[in-house]
C-alpha angles and dihedrals in degrees: 000000000000118000126193113246114229110251098206144030092251091055091047091049092054093048088052090051090054089051092050093054122030088191092070110094097183142351141200130202116204138174117240091268091057098255110151112244099172144342134199139179131025104338126134104253095205100089106013092124092053091046090051092052092049092048092050092047092050093046091047090053092050095043096047096051091166097328126122120273090247090064090059091072091062101035116121111220134191118175129166124184121192126204136161090265097051144290132291121207126196122191126182120193130158108320099347145071119204124194128185137178121217142175114278099252102065133123106247093208092059093048092049090047091055092045092051091049093052094046091050091049089050092050091049091050091050091049092049091049091050090052090048092050092049089052092050092048092058 
């Protein structure tokens, strides 16, 4: 069997998230403006960018709640939405938003725990890469 190799750290992070939790059917990684950085799993690719922008706009509106736009960049966000077809989770930490879709019968705390872990690993990898690049530039 031939498997596609992830081309970026965000793609690798999302694949790892799907390995951590078999309940997650698909995931998106976005920047705080809603630009799609990576996707994984069983999600319709047609309108992922538009979905990302809508998720970010909705999260921004909830997070700001009367605060200045500058505070949005640092706001921690955890949102879960349940429907008959499943559950959507949205997590905002540091520079990223992560969204995932799961089956209906999941424990939200476990899904958020895995999402936090993957986002923190991604942030640590980015910080390590920045340090490495500064060292190379000298």
